[in-house]
mmCIF file of the N, C-alpha and C atoms, coordinates in Angstrom:
data_MODEL
# 
_entry.id   MODEL 
# 
loop_
_atom_site.group_PDB 
_atom_site.id 
_atom_site.type_symbol 
_atom_site.label_atom_id 
_atom_site.label_alt_id 
_atom_site.label_comp_id 
_atom_site.label_asym_id 
_atom_site.label_entity_id 
_atom_site.label_seq_id 
_atom_site.pdbx_PDB_ins_code 
_atom_site.Cartn_x 
_atom_site.Cartn_y 
_atom_site.Cartn_z 
_atom_site.occupancy 
_atom_site.B_iso_or_equiv 
_atom_site.pdbx_formal_charge 
_atom_site.auth_seq_id 
_atom_site.auth_comp_id 
_atom_site.auth_asym_id 
_atom_site.auth_atom_id 
_atom_site.pdbx_PDB_model_num 
ATOM 1   N N  . MET A 1 1  ? 104.980 105.741 111.570 1.00 0.00 ? 1  MET A N  1 
ATOM 2   C CA . MET A 1 1  ? 105.739 106.886 111.103 1.00 0.00 ? 1  MET A CA 1 
ATOM 3   C C  . MET A 1 1  ? 105.866 106.712 109.550 1.00 0.00 ? 1  MET A C  1 
ATOM 4   N N  . SER A 1 2  ? 105.950 107.665 108.733 1.00 0.00 ? 2  SER A N  1 
ATOM 5   C CA . SER A 1 2  ? 106.142 107.527 107.305 1.00 0.00 ? 2  SER A CA 1 
ATOM 6   C C  . SER A 1 2  ? 107.357 108.378 106.865 1.00 0.00 ? 2  SER A C  1 
ATOM 7   N N  . TRP A 1 3  ? 107.898 107.700 105.775 1.00 0.00 ? 3  TRP A N  1 
ATOM 8   C CA . TRP A 1 3  ? 109.349 108.201 105.483 1.00 0.00 ? 3  TRP A CA 1 
ATOM 9   C C  . TRP A 1 3  ? 108.952 108.726 103.936 1.00 0.00 ? 3  TRP A C  1 
ATOM 10  N N  . PRO A 1 4  ? 109.864 109.397 103.308 1.00 0.00 ? 4  PRO A N  1 
ATOM 11  C CA . PRO A 1 4  ? 109.659 109.930 101.862 1.00 0.00 ? 4  PRO A CA 1 
ATOM 12  C C  . PRO A 1 4  ? 110.061 108.766 101.259 1.00 0.00 ? 4  PRO A C  1 
ATOM 13  N N  . PRO A 1 5  ? 109.359 108.509 99.991  1.00 0.00 ? 5  PRO A N  1 
ATOM 14  C CA . PRO A 1 5  ? 109.798 107.593 99.001  1.00 0.00 ? 5  PRO A CA 1 
ATOM 15  C C  . PRO A 1 5  ? 111.029 107.569 98.776  1.00 0.00 ? 5  PRO A C  1 
ATOM 16  N N  . GLY A 1 6  ? 111.780 106.517 98.676  1.00 0.00 ? 6  GLY A N  1 
ATOM 17  C CA . GLY A 1 6  ? 113.454 106.843 98.029  1.00 0.00 ? 6  GLY A CA 1 
ATOM 18  C C  . GLY A 1 6  ? 114.348 106.728 99.165  1.00 0.00 ? 6  GLY A C  1 
ATOM 19  N N  . SER A 1 7  ? 113.788 107.006 100.566 1.00 0.00 ? 7  SER A N  1 
ATOM 20  C CA . SER A 1 7  ? 114.634 107.028 101.573 1.00 0.00 ? 7  SER A CA 1 
ATOM 21  C C  . SER A 1 7  ? 114.969 105.606 101.758 1.00 0.00 ? 7  SER A C  1 
ATOM 22  N N  . LYS A 1 8  ? 116.056 105.626 102.765 1.00 0.00 ? 8  LYS A N  1 
ATOM 23  C CA . LYS A 1 8  ? 116.467 104.018 103.111 1.00 0.00 ? 8  LYS A CA 1 
ATOM 24  C C  . LYS A 1 8  ? 115.348 103.448 104.005 1.00 0.00 ? 8  LYS A C  1 
ATOM 25  N N  . ASN A 1 9  ? 114.897 104.035 104.929 1.00 0.00 ? 9  ASN A N  1 
ATOM 26  C CA . ASN A 1 9  ? 113.797 103.860 105.741 1.00 0.00 ? 9  ASN A CA 1 
ATOM 27  C C  . ASN A 1 9  ? 112.507 103.253 105.180 1.00 0.00 ? 9  ASN A C  1 
ATOM 28  N N  . TYR A 1 10 ? 112.115 104.015 104.045 1.00 0.00 ? 10 TYR A N  1 
ATOM 29  C CA . TYR A 1 10 ? 110.983 103.628 103.189 1.00 0.00 ? 10 TYR A CA 1 
ATOM 30  C C  . TYR A 1 10 ? 111.213 102.447 102.483 1.00 0.00 ? 10 TYR A C  1 
ATOM 31  N N  . ASP A 1 11 ? 112.483 102.332 102.009 1.00 0.00 ? 11 ASP A N  1 
ATOM 32  C CA . ASP A 1 11 ? 112.788 101.016 101.217 1.00 0.00 ? 11 ASP A CA 1 
ATOM 33  C C  . ASP A 1 11 ? 113.121 100.075 102.120 1.00 0.00 ? 11 ASP A C  1 
ATOM 34  N N  . THR A 1 12 ? 113.608 100.002 103.097 1.00 0.00 ? 12 THR A N  1 
ATOM 35  C CA . THR A 1 12 ? 113.345 98.949  104.396 1.00 0.00 ? 12 THR A CA 1 
ATOM 36  C C  . THR A 1 12 ? 112.200 98.367  104.704 1.00 0.00 ? 12 THR A C  1 
ATOM 37  N N  . ARG A 1 13 ? 111.237 99.561  104.940 1.00 0.00 ? 13 ARG A N  1 
ATOM 38  C CA . ARG A 1 13 ? 109.921 99.023  105.093 1.00 0.00 ? 13 ARG A CA 1 
ATOM 39  C C  . ARG A 1 13 ? 109.037 98.482  104.070 1.00 0.00 ? 13 ARG A C  1 
ATOM 40  N N  . ARG A 1 14 ? 109.501 98.771  103.134 1.00 0.00 ? 14 ARG A N  1 
ATOM 41  C CA . ARG A 1 14 ? 108.575 98.151  101.634 1.00 0.00 ? 14 ARG A CA 1 
ATOM 42  C C  . ARG A 1 14 ? 109.247 96.667  101.281 1.00 0.00 ? 14 ARG A C  1 
ATOM 43  N N  . ALA A 1 15 ? 110.458 96.647  101.638 1.00 0.00 ? 15 ALA A N  1 
ATOM 44  C CA . ALA A 1 15 ? 110.813 95.253  101.439 1.00 0.00 ? 15 ALA A CA 1 
ATOM 45  C C  . ALA A 1 15 ? 110.536 94.280  102.520 1.00 0.00 ? 15 ALA A C  1 
ATOM 46  N N  . ARG A 1 16 ? 110.186 94.702  103.630 1.00 0.00 ? 16 ARG A N  1 
ATOM 47  C CA . ARG A 1 16 ? 109.577 93.946  104.840 1.00 0.00 ? 16 ARG A CA 1 
ATOM 48  C C  . ARG A 1 16 ? 108.483 93.456  104.502 1.00 0.00 ? 16 ARG A C  1 
ATOM 49  N N  . LEU A 1 17 ? 107.489 94.433  103.922 1.00 0.00 ? 17 LEU A N  1 
ATOM 50  C CA . LEU A 1 17 ? 106.143 94.332  103.631 1.00 0.00 ? 17 LEU A CA 1 
ATOM 51  C C  . LEU A 1 17 ? 105.801 93.545  102.493 1.00 0.00 ? 17 LEU A C  1 
ATOM 52  N N  . ARG A 1 18 ? 106.877 93.698  101.835 1.00 0.00 ? 18 ARG A N  1 
ATOM 53  C CA . ARG A 1 18 ? 106.567 92.484  100.189 1.00 0.00 ? 18 ARG A CA 1 
ATOM 54  C C  . ARG A 1 18 ? 106.977 91.404  100.743 1.00 0.00 ? 18 ARG A C  1 
ATOM 55  N N  . LYS A 1 19 ? 108.041 91.007  101.654 1.00 0.00 ? 19 LYS A N  1 
ATOM 56  C CA . LYS A 1 19 ? 108.339 90.039  101.807 1.00 0.00 ? 19 LYS A CA 1 
ATOM 57  C C  . LYS A 1 19 ? 107.437 89.165  103.070 1.00 0.00 ? 19 LYS A C  1 
ATOM 58  N N  . ASP A 1 20 ? 106.492 89.927  103.629 1.00 0.00 ? 20 ASP A N  1 
ATOM 59  C CA . ASP A 1 20 ? 105.489 89.443  104.612 1.00 0.00 ? 20 ASP A CA 1 
ATOM 60  C C  . ASP A 1 20 ? 104.305 89.143  103.414 1.00 0.00 ? 20 ASP A C  1 
ATOM 61  N N  . ALA A 1 21 ? 103.835 89.847  102.480 1.00 0.00 ? 21 ALA A N  1 
ATOM 62  C CA . ALA A 1 21 ? 102.994 89.254  101.758 1.00 0.00 ? 21 ALA A CA 1 
ATOM 63  C C  . ALA A 1 21 ? 103.175 88.269  100.828 1.00 0.00 ? 21 ALA A C  1 
ATOM 64  N N  . GLU A 1 22 ? 104.651 87.986  100.246 1.00 0.00 ? 22 GLU A N  1 
ATOM 65  C CA . GLU A 1 22 ? 104.755 86.810  99.800  1.00 0.00 ? 22 GLU A CA 1 
ATOM 66  C C  . GLU A 1 22 ? 104.816 85.579  100.520 1.00 0.00 ? 22 GLU A C  1 
ATOM 67  N N  . ARG A 1 23 ? 105.051 85.755  101.809 1.00 0.00 ? 23 ARG A N  1 
ATOM 68  C CA . ARG A 1 23 ? 105.062 84.537  102.712 1.00 0.00 ? 23 ARG A CA 1 
ATOM 69  C C  . ARG A 1 23 ? 103.662 84.077  102.875 1.00 0.00 ? 23 ARG A C  1 
ATOM 70  N N  . SER A 1 24 ? 102.645 85.234  102.853 1.00 0.00 ? 24 SER A N  1 
ATOM 71  C CA . SER A 1 24 ? 101.199 84.994  102.954 1.00 0.00 ? 24 SER A CA 1 
ATOM 72  C C  . SER A 1 24 ? 100.640 84.173  101.702 1.00 0.00 ? 24 SER A C  1 
ATOM 73  N N  . GLY A 1 25 ? 101.519 84.097  100.819 1.00 0.00 ? 25 GLY A N  1 
ATOM 74  C CA . GLY A 1 25 ? 100.877 83.435  99.641  1.00 0.00 ? 25 GLY A CA 1 
ATOM 75  C C  . GLY A 1 25 ? 100.733 84.716  98.386  1.00 0.00 ? 25 GLY A C  1 
ATOM 76  N N  . ILE A 1 26 ? 100.947 85.713  98.466  1.00 0.00 ? 26 ILE A N  1 
ATOM 77  C CA . ILE A 1 26 ? 100.836 86.568  97.471  1.00 0.00 ? 26 ILE A CA 1 
ATOM 78  C C  . ILE A 1 26 ? 101.744 86.737  96.428  1.00 0.00 ? 26 ILE A C  1 
ATOM 79  N N  . SER A 1 27 ? 101.439 86.652  95.212  1.00 0.00 ? 27 SER A N  1 
ATOM 80  C CA . SER A 1 27 ? 102.328 86.829  94.122  1.00 0.00 ? 27 SER A CA 1 
ATOM 81  C C  . SER A 1 27 ? 103.287 87.977  94.197  1.00 0.00 ? 27 SER A C  1 
ATOM 82  N N  . ASP A 1 28 ? 104.642 87.678  93.605  1.00 0.00 ? 28 ASP A N  1 
ATOM 83  C CA . ASP A 1 28 ? 105.721 88.738  93.737  1.00 0.00 ? 28 ASP A CA 1 
ATOM 84  C C  . ASP A 1 28 ? 105.128 90.210  93.027  1.00 0.00 ? 28 ASP A C  1 
ATOM 85  N N  . GLN A 1 29 ? 104.269 89.958  91.978  1.00 0.00 ? 29 GLN A N  1 
ATOM 86  C CA . GLN A 1 29 ? 103.996 91.437  91.476  1.00 0.00 ? 29 GLN A CA 1 
ATOM 87  C C  . GLN A 1 29 ? 102.621 91.845  92.266  1.00 0.00 ? 29 GLN A C  1 
ATOM 88  N N  . ASP A 1 30 ? 101.998 91.215  92.859  1.00 0.00 ? 30 ASP A N  1 
ATOM 89  C CA . ASP A 1 30 ? 100.996 91.763  93.891  1.00 0.00 ? 30 ASP A CA 1 
ATOM 90  C C  . ASP A 1 30 ? 101.621 92.246  95.108  1.00 0.00 ? 30 ASP A C  1 
ATOM 91  N N  . ALA A 1 31 ? 102.682 91.636  95.638  1.00 0.00 ? 31 ALA A N  1 
ATOM 92  C CA . ALA A 1 31 ? 103.241 91.842  96.847  1.00 0.00 ? 31 ALA A CA 1 
ATOM 93  C C  . ALA A 1 31 ? 103.683 93.278  96.618  1.00 0.00 ? 31 ALA A C  1 
ATOM 94  N N  . ASN A 1 32 ? 104.403 93.628  95.539  1.00 0.00 ? 32 ASN A N  1 
ATOM 95  C CA . ASN A 1 32 ? 104.751 95.254  95.176  1.00 0.00 ? 32 ASN A CA 1 
ATOM 96  C C  . ASN A 1 32 ? 103.571 95.851  95.549  1.00 0.00 ? 32 ASN A C  1 
ATOM 97  N N  . THR A 1 33 ? 102.525 95.986  94.940  1.00 0.00 ? 33 THR A N  1 
ATOM 98  C CA . THR A 1 33 ? 101.156 96.749  94.834  1.00 0.00 ? 33 THR A CA 1 
ATOM 99  C C  . THR A 1 33 ? 100.733 96.667  96.450  1.00 0.00 ? 33 THR A C  1 
ATOM 100 N N  . VAL A 1 34 ? 100.594 95.415  97.010  1.00 0.00 ? 34 VAL A N  1 
ATOM 101 C CA . VAL A 1 34 ? 100.310 95.334  98.534  1.00 0.00 ? 34 VAL A CA 1 
ATOM 102 C C  . VAL A 1 34 ? 101.237 96.469  99.366  1.00 0.00 ? 34 VAL A C  1 
ATOM 103 N N  . ALA A 1 35 ? 102.442 96.104  99.015  1.00 0.00 ? 35 ALA A N  1 
ATOM 104 C CA . ALA A 1 35 ? 103.550 97.120  100.045 1.00 0.00 ? 35 ALA A CA 1 
ATOM 105 C C  . ALA A 1 35 ? 103.392 98.597  99.860  1.00 0.00 ? 35 ALA A C  1 
ATOM 106 N N  . ASP A 1 36 ? 103.069 98.959  98.357  1.00 0.00 ? 36 ASP A N  1 
ATOM 107 C CA . ASP A 1 36 ? 103.224 100.449 98.118  1.00 0.00 ? 36 ASP A CA 1 
ATOM 108 C C  . ASP A 1 36 ? 101.859 100.905 98.822  1.00 0.00 ? 36 ASP A C  1 
ATOM 109 N N  . GLU A 1 37 ? 100.580 99.975  98.680  1.00 0.00 ? 37 GLU A N  1 
ATOM 110 C CA . GLU A 1 37 ? 99.534  100.901 99.132  1.00 0.00 ? 37 GLU A CA 1 
ATOM 111 C C  . GLU A 1 37 ? 99.492  100.767 100.613 1.00 0.00 ? 37 GLU A C  1 
ATOM 112 N N  . GLU A 1 38 ? 100.255 99.968  101.260 1.00 0.00 ? 38 GLU A N  1 
ATOM 113 C CA . GLU A 1 38 ? 100.091 100.296 102.658 1.00 0.00 ? 38 GLU A CA 1 
ATOM 114 C C  . GLU A 1 38 ? 100.895 101.241 103.130 1.00 0.00 ? 38 GLU A C  1 
ATOM 115 N N  . LEU A 1 39 ? 102.324 101.601 102.609 1.00 0.00 ? 39 LEU A N  1 
ATOM 116 C CA . LEU A 1 39 ? 103.046 102.576 102.824 1.00 0.00 ? 39 LEU A CA 1 
ATOM 117 C C  . LEU A 1 39 ? 102.336 104.024 102.291 1.00 0.00 ? 39 LEU A C  1 
ATOM 118 N N  . GLN A 1 40 ? 101.646 104.009 101.492 1.00 0.00 ? 40 GLN A N  1 
ATOM 119 C CA . GLN A 1 40 ? 100.823 105.187 101.184 1.00 0.00 ? 40 GLN A CA 1 
ATOM 120 C C  . GLN A 1 40 ? 99.723  105.766 102.045 1.00 0.00 ? 40 GLN A C  1 
ATOM 121 N N  . GLU A 1 41 ? 98.909  104.591 103.004 1.00 0.00 ? 41 GLU A N  1 
ATOM 122 C CA . GLU A 1 41 ? 98.205  104.676 103.602 1.00 0.00 ? 41 GLU A CA 1 
ATOM 123 C C  . GLU A 1 41 ? 98.871  105.318 104.868 1.00 0.00 ? 41 GLU A C  1 
ATOM 124 N N  . GLY A 1 42 ? 99.947  104.945 105.065 1.00 0.00 ? 42 GLY A N  1 
ATOM 125 C CA . GLY A 1 42 ? 100.758 105.654 106.185 1.00 0.00 ? 42 GLY A CA 1 
ATOM 126 C C  . GLY A 1 42 ? 100.833 107.232 106.054 1.00 0.00 ? 42 GLY A C  1 
ATOM 127 N N  . GLU A 1 43 ? 100.924 107.514 104.893 1.00 0.00 ? 43 GLU A N  1 
ATOM 128 C CA . GLU A 1 43 ? 101.116 109.126 104.553 1.00 0.00 ? 43 GLU A CA 1 
ATOM 129 C C  . GLU A 1 43 ? 100.180 109.605 105.398 1.00 0.00 ? 43 GLU A C  1 
ATOM 130 N N  . GLU A 1 44 ? 98.683  109.291 105.292 1.00 0.00 ? 44 GLU A N  1 
ATOM 131 C CA . GLU A 1 44 ? 97.764  110.067 105.928 1.00 0.00 ? 44 GLU A CA 1 
ATOM 132 C C  . GLU A 1 44 ? 97.620  110.394 107.560 1.00 0.00 ? 44 GLU A C  1 
ATOM 133 N N  . ARG A 1 45 ? 98.586  109.563 107.973 1.00 0.00 ? 45 ARG A N  1 
ATOM 134 C CA . ARG A 1 45 ? 98.915  109.523 109.373 1.00 0.00 ? 45 ARG A CA 1 
ATOM 135 C C  . ARG A 1 45 ? 100.177 110.449 109.890 1.00 0.00 ? 45 ARG A C  1 
ATOM 136 N N  . ARG A 1 46 ? 100.506 111.197 108.857 1.00 0.00 ? 46 ARG A N  1 
ATOM 137 C CA . ARG A 1 46 ? 101.846 111.804 108.940 1.00 0.00 ? 46 ARG A CA 1 
ATOM 138 C C  . ARG A 1 46 ? 101.480 112.988 109.626 1.00 0.00 ? 46 ARG A C  1 
ATOM 139 N N  . SER A 1 47 ? 102.240 113.906 110.281 1.00 0.00 ? 47 SER A N  1 
ATOM 140 C CA . SER A 1 47 ? 102.038 115.202 110.743 1.00 0.00 ? 47 SER A CA 1 
ATOM 141 C C  . SER A 1 47 ? 101.679 116.033 109.843 1.00 0.00 ? 47 SER A C  1 
ATOM 142 N N  . ARG A 1 48 ? 100.944 117.101 110.120 1.00 0.00 ? 48 ARG A N  1 
ATOM 143 C CA . ARG A 1 48 ? 100.585 117.895 108.969 1.00 0.00 ? 48 ARG A CA 1 
ATOM 144 C C  . ARG A 1 48 ? 101.103 119.165 109.089 1.00 0.00 ? 48 ARG A C  1 
ATOM 145 N N  . GLY A 1 49 ? 101.986 119.569 110.338 1.00 0.00 ? 49 GLY A N  1 
ATOM 146 C CA . GLY A 1 49 ? 102.704 120.649 110.396 1.00 0.00 ? 49 GLY A CA 1 
ATOM 147 C C  . GLY A 1 49 ? 103.402 120.623 111.831 1.00 0.00 ? 49 GLY A C  1 
ATOM 148 N N  . PRO A 1 50 ? 104.171 121.884 112.047 1.00 0.00 ? 50 PRO A N  1 
ATOM 149 C CA . PRO A 1 50 ? 104.977 121.798 113.076 1.00 0.00 ? 50 PRO A CA 1 
ATOM 150 C C  . PRO A 1 50 ? 104.173 121.716 114.421 1.00 0.00 ? 50 PRO A C  1 
ATOM 151 N N  . ARG A 1 51 ? 104.702 121.269 115.433 1.00 0.00 ? 51 ARG A N  1 
ATOM 152 C CA . ARG A 1 51 ? 103.944 120.968 116.889 1.00 0.00 ? 51 ARG A CA 1 
ATOM 153 C C  . ARG A 1 51 ? 104.258 122.264 117.730 1.00 0.00 ? 51 ARG A C  1 
ATOM 154 N N  . THR A 1 52 ? 105.204 123.139 117.378 1.00 0.00 ? 52 THR A N  1 
ATOM 155 C CA . THR A 1 52 ? 105.564 124.054 118.245 1.00 0.00 ? 52 THR A CA 1 
ATOM 156 C C  . THR A 1 52 ? 105.686 125.386 117.728 1.00 0.00 ? 52 THR A C  1 
ATOM 157 N N  . GLU A 1 53 ? 105.472 126.524 118.595 1.00 0.00 ? 53 GLU A N  1 
ATOM 158 C CA . GLU A 1 53 ? 105.632 127.886 117.920 1.00 0.00 ? 53 GLU A CA 1 
ATOM 159 C C  . GLU A 1 53 ? 107.153 127.940 117.319 1.00 0.00 ? 53 GLU A C  1 
ATOM 160 N N  . ARG A 1 54 ? 108.134 127.215 117.773 1.00 0.00 ? 54 ARG A N  1 
ATOM 161 C CA . ARG A 1 54 ? 109.346 127.406 117.233 1.00 0.00 ? 54 ARG A CA 1 
ATOM 162 C C  . ARG A 1 54 ? 109.552 126.830 115.730 1.00 0.00 ? 54 ARG A C  1 
ATOM 163 N N  . GLY A 1 55 ? 108.732 125.673 115.657 1.00 0.00 ? 55 GLY A N  1 
ATOM 164 C CA . GLY A 1 55 ? 108.771 125.066 114.557 1.00 0.00 ? 55 GLY A CA 1 
ATOM 165 C C  . GLY A 1 55 ? 108.077 125.711 113.205 1.00 0.00 ? 55 GLY A C  1 
ATOM 166 N N  . ARG A 1 56 ? 107.345 126.765 113.619 1.00 0.00 ? 56 ARG A N  1 
ATOM 167 C CA . ARG A 1 56 ? 106.745 127.476 112.627 1.00 0.00 ? 56 ARG A CA 1 
ATOM 168 C C  . ARG A 1 56 ? 107.285 128.718 111.986 1.00 0.00 ? 56 ARG A C  1 
ATOM 169 N N  . GLY A 1 57 ? 108.717 128.852 112.599 1.00 0.00 ? 57 GLY A N  1 
ATOM 170 C CA . GLY A 1 57 ? 109.553 129.688 111.830 1.00 0.00 ? 57 GLY A CA 1 
ATOM 171 C C  . GLY A 1 57 ? 109.569 131.184 112.790 1.00 0.00 ? 57 GLY A C  1 
ATOM 172 N N  . PRO A 1 58 ? 110.349 132.154 112.002 1.00 0.00 ? 58 PRO A N  1 
ATOM 173 C CA . PRO A 1 58 ? 110.628 133.318 112.667 1.00 0.00 ? 58 PRO A CA 1 
ATOM 174 C C  . PRO A 1 58 ? 109.236 133.964 112.805 1.00 0.00 ? 58 PRO A C  1 
ATOM 175 N N  . LYS A 1 59 ? 108.865 134.625 113.892 1.00 0.00 ? 59 LYS A N  1 
ATOM 176 C CA . LYS A 1 59 ? 107.657 135.336 114.123 1.00 0.00 ? 59 LYS A CA 1 
ATOM 177 C C  . LYS A 1 59 ? 107.286 136.426 112.792 1.00 0.00 ? 59 LYS A C  1 
ATOM 178 N N  . GLY A 1 60 ? 108.380 137.102 112.311 1.00 0.00 ? 60 GLY A N  1 
ATOM 179 C CA . GLY A 1 60 ? 107.899 138.018 111.351 1.00 0.00 ? 60 GLY A CA 1 
ATOM 180 C C  . GLY A 1 60 ? 107.764 137.221 110.248 1.00 0.00 ? 60 GLY A C  1 
ATOM 181 N N  . GLU A 1 61 ? 108.205 136.061 110.082 1.00 0.00 ? 61 GLU A N  1 
ATOM 182 C CA . GLU A 1 61 ? 107.879 135.289 108.372 1.00 0.00 ? 61 GLU A CA 1 
ATOM 183 C C  . GLU A 1 61 ? 106.694 134.540 108.540 1.00 0.00 ? 61 GLU A C  1 
ATOM 184 N N  . ARG A 1 62 ? 105.929 134.343 109.386 1.00 0.00 ? 62 ARG A N  1 
ATOM 185 C CA . ARG A 1 62 ? 104.855 133.573 109.559 1.00 0.00 ? 62 ARG A CA 1 
ATOM 186 C C  . ARG A 1 62 ? 103.788 133.982 108.566 1.00 0.00 ? 62 ARG A C  1 
ATOM 187 N N  . PRO A 1 63 ? 102.932 133.073 107.883 1.00 0.00 ? 63 PRO A N  1 
ATOM 188 C CA . PRO A 1 63 ? 101.815 134.065 107.180 1.00 0.00 ? 63 PRO A CA 1 
ATOM 189 C C  . PRO A 1 63 ? 100.873 134.850 107.706 1.00 0.00 ? 63 PRO A C  1 
ATOM 190 N N  . GLU A 1 64 ? 100.642 134.544 109.001 1.00 0.00 ? 64 GLU A N  1 
ATOM 191 C CA . GLU A 1 64 ? 99.414  135.420 109.801 1.00 0.00 ? 64 GLU A CA 1 
ATOM 192 C C  . GLU A 1 64 ? 100.146 136.774 109.970 1.00 0.00 ? 64 GLU A C  1 
ATOM 193 N N  . ASN A 1 65 ? 101.301 136.845 110.047 1.00 0.00 ? 65 ASN A N  1 
ATOM 194 C CA . ASN A 1 65 ? 102.157 138.171 110.405 1.00 0.00 ? 65 ASN A CA 1 
ATOM 195 C C  . ASN A 1 65 ? 102.419 138.845 109.418 1.00 0.00 ? 65 ASN A C  1 
ATOM 196 N N  . THR A 1 66 ? 102.268 138.397 107.879 1.00 0.00 ? 66 THR A N  1 
ATOM 197 C CA . THR A 1 66 ? 102.781 139.212 106.898 1.00 0.00 ? 66 THR A CA 1 
ATOM 198 C C  . THR A 1 66 ? 101.562 139.723 106.029 1.00 0.00 ? 66 THR A C  1 
ATOM 199 N N  . GLY A 1 67 ? 101.587 140.851 105.290 1.00 0.00 ? 67 GLY A N  1 
ATOM 200 C CA . GLY A 1 67 ? 100.558 141.471 104.886 1.00 0.00 ? 67 GLY A CA 1 
ATOM 201 C C  . GLY A 1 67 ? 100.317 142.721 104.981 1.00 0.00 ? 67 GLY A C  1 
# 
């Protein structure tokens, strides 16, 4: 699951990834890069939209019903 940058969950996950990278012998500065890249890869797996009809909003305001 992905969280927006700056959120508490994002920061917690980033700190854990940095710590894991540092323990495996990666320098402090490179650990930042590794953590950021891994979190951004997770963005690709994020949901791309609502999963239910209700999540798409009121019927009269949906893009396919306007025009």
